[in-house]
N, C-alpha and C positions, 0 to 999 in steps of 0.2 A: 309671285310667279305661278302661272298655271302649271299643272303637272306636265301637260302635253308639250310646254315649251321647255321645261326643264329636262325632260325626256330627250327631246331633239338636241338640245344644247349639249348634254352629256354624251349623246351618241355621235354627235357630229365632231366634237373638239376633243375627244378623249379615246382611249383605248381600254379594252379589258386589262385590268391589273394595274391601271393608273391610280395615284392618289388624287382624290378631288375634294376641294375644300368650298364650304360656304360659310365665309366669316360672319355673315348676318343671317344666320340660318332660319330664324323663325321656328316653325314646327317641323322643319326638316324636309320640305319638299323636293329641294335639289339634291341633298344628300341621299334621300331615299330612292329617288330615280337612279342615282349613280350606284347604289348598292344592288338594286333590281338588275342592273346592267353589268354586274361583275366587276366594278370599280371598288377601290376601298376609299369609302366615304368619311369625311371629317366635318362637323359642323358646330357652331356655338352661338348662343344666345343669352342675353342677359335677363330675360324674362323667365322667371321660374315656371310659368305655365307652358311657354313654347319649349324650353328644353326639356321638360318632362315628356311632352308629346314627341318630341324629336328623338330622344332616347329610347321610347318605347318601340317607334318604328324601326329604329336601326338595329336594335338588339332585342328583338322578339324572344321570350323563353319559349320552352317547348310546352306542348298541351299537358304533360304530366307535371311540369313545373308549375303551370298556371292552376291546375287543380289542387296541388298541394298547397300553393299560396292563397287561394281562395278559402280553403278550410282554415289556415292559420290566421287570416285576417278577420274571419267570421269570429273565431275565438278571442282575438284581441278587442273586437267591436264589444264583445259582451262584458269585458273585464274594465272598460274605461268608465271612470266616475267624472262626471262633468262638475264644473263649478261656476260660480256667478261670472267670472271672467269670460268663460266660454260664451255664455248666453249674452253677455255685453257685447261680444265681438259680432254677434248675430244681428245687432242694431246697426250695424254700418251698411250703408247703400249709396249709390250715385243716382239712382232714379226711384228705387224702392228700397226697403230695408232687408237684408238677407231673411230674416224671420218671416217676412210676407210672402216669400216663395213657396214655403213648405208647410205641410200639415205638422203640428207640434211634435208628433212622434218621429216623422221623417227628419225634422230640424234636428232633434236629438241625436238621431244616427249619423248625419250630415257633420255635426259638430265633433262627434267622436271619431269618425274617420279622418276629419281635418287634423284632429290632435295626433291620431296615429300616424298619418302620412306627412307630418311636418319635416322640412329639412330637405337636402338634396343629395345625401349619400346614402339613398335607399338601394337595396338589392335589385337587380334587373327584373326579377319577378314581381318585387313589390312596386317598383316604379311603374311596371306595366298594368298593374292594378290601380295606381294612382291615375294614370292616363285614361283608362277606361273609366273610371269614376268622373273625371273632369268632363268626359263627352256626354255623359248622362246627367250632369249636374243641372242643366235646365234645357227646356225646349219646348215644341208644341206637339209632340207625339206621345204615345203610351210608353216609349222607353224612358222617358225623363223622370227625374225625381221631383221637379218643381210643378206648380201651377202651369198654366198655360203661358209661354214666353217665347221669344224668338229663340231658335236653336244656336244662332251665332252670336248675336247681341242680346243680352237680358234687358229686354224691355220690362216695363212695369207689368207685372203678371196679372192674369185675370182667371176667373172660374173658380171652382170650389176647391176648399182645402181638403184633399183626399191622401190618406196614408199610402205611401209607396215605400216599399221595404228596399233599403239600400243593397242588401245582399242578394235579393231576388232580380233586382234590376242589373246589377253588377255581374252575377252570374250569367244571366241572359247575353249581356254585351259580350263578356268573355267567351262564352261557348260559341257565339257568332264568328268572332274572330278565330278561334281555334279551327274553324272548318276551312280557314283561307289555304290555299296551296301556294308555296313559295317556289318561284321557279329555280332551276338548278344551279343558275349562274349567281344567285343571291349571295352576297358578301356582307356579314355584319358590319356595321359602321360605328364611328364614335361621335357622341353628342356631349359637348361640355356646357354646363351652366356658367358662362364666362363671357367677358368683354372680348372684342376682337384683338384688343392690345395685348392680350396674354397669349395670343398664339405662337409667337416665336419661342416661348417657354414651353408651351404644351405640345407642339409637333416636334417629332424625333427626326423627321427628315423632311426635305423640301418636297412640295406638292406639285403634280403635273398640270394641274389647272385649277382656277379659281372661277367660280360661277355663283353670281349673287344678285340680289335685287335690294338695293338701299331702299329705305322708307321712302313711299312717295311724298311729296310736299304736302303738309297739312295732316298727315296721318299721325294718330297718337294710339297705339295698340293697347296701352293698358286700359283705356276708358271702355271701348267696346267689349274687352275681356275682363271687366271689373270683378264678376262674380267668380270666375275661375281663378284670377288673380288672388282674391280673397281667400278662396280655398287653399291656394298654396302658401298663405300666411300673410299676405300683405293686409296692412290696415291704413287708416287715413292719411298718416304721415308719409307712407310709401308712395301714394298717389301724387303727394305734393312735393316730396323731397327725392326720393329714392328715383323716381322716374327722370329726373334731371340728368342723371348718368347715361340715359338711353340716347342712342344717335338721333332718332326722331326729334327729340326735344333740343339736342345741341346744334342740329343743322338748321332748325328755325331761326336760330340767333345769327349763325355764321357757318358758312360752308368750308371754313378753315379747318374743322375737325377732319375734313377728307385729306387733309395733309398727311395726318397720323395713319388714316385708313390706307392710303396707297403706299405709304412707307412700310407698313406691315405688309401689305400684298407683295412688294418687292422683295422683302426679307425672307418670305417663307415659300416662294415659288423657285422652281428649278430654271435654269437658263433656258430660253426658248418657250417656256410655258405661258398659254394664253390666259388672261385676266378678263373675264366677260361681266360686264356690268349692264343690268336691266334697269332701264330708267323709264318713268311715265313723264312724258312731256305734255306741256299745257300752255295756254296763253298766259295763265295767270302769273305762273312761276316755272321758268324753264331752267332745269339744273344742266342740261346736257353740256352747253358751251363751257360753262365753269368747270364741270366735273372732267371734261376733255383736257382742259388746260392744267388742272392740278394734278390729274393722272399722268401727264405727259411728263412732269418733272420727275418721275421715278420709274416709268414704264413707257415703252414705244406705243404710241397710239397707231395701230392698224388701220381700224375703219370704224364707221358708224353707219349702223343698219337701222331703218325707220320703217315702221308699219302704221298706217293710218287707221285708227279705229273710230274715228268721229261718226262714221256712217253706219255703225252697227246698229241694229234694231235695239231700241230702248224698252220694249215689252211694256209701254205704258208708263214707265218711270220717267218723271220730267226731270229728275237731277240725279244723275248717275256719277257725279263728280267732274272735276275738271280736266280730267286726263283725255287727250284727243289723239295722241300717239304712243306706242310701245317702242322704246329705242334701245338698241344694244350698242354699247361701247365696247370695242374689241382692242385690248391692249395686249402687249407681249413683254415678258422679261427678258431683257437683251444683256444685262451685265450685273 
């Protein structure tokens, strides 16, 4: 979901001070817009990469905390001793090996940082450092640690092997973000590294709205984000087996998984709360009718809003996917 749409949905369907939840939160787009608009935002995702970024957006440390954490991280980086297993991990890759993305000295620093930042129970300041490092892990501009590669999907790298200092690039990234001004209405939010099924246990009170965008048909987010997932600790077996627990994989076999999803939505929302689902419609695989039927077993289906995007300029790209419409399914918790 684009930030502009997330912003509009939060502003239109909720009020300042409301609790807003995205149970399929990704990198926190909806939750971040809710925080910016003075709502109490909650989000969760099973991707270690996505949940790290979402948490950094929703709980940004102060500039002083970031500066202290950068110094502490630099000290930790100097004290890590790599072993053969670390370098063996760098031979993994889905289109090229990790080791092919970096100068040998940069690779050593990346491997040390990966070791230091392992796990999901990092402090807010250290999690922020991790999110910043994930941003610069690869790309096609001078900010990136890698050889030339796409900034979103790590395609096979090209260009010379040039040493790029992890700490130098990381400090530049952090200093740029430290210069941002937060709106007075901003309320820090909560991001969990968790499956949506855990939300009844995680939430302490009902939410006033759910706004989310389930995975579009055919999407598999671990693959285009494989290098960042690797940095977060994934290895080959995770792409093969752990990913089977992701909703995008499960819905490819059966939409019955949405019985669980809408049941959770009904359990965690307050009476009268809207539940808004953003769906991509296509001729190849239309989820709208089926999700409307499944959702209506647990919630009242109030309306369906459709925007045709087939006419939008393709900018010379012949294949921009199968999506022809953006559709909003609007439900309501009634009992």
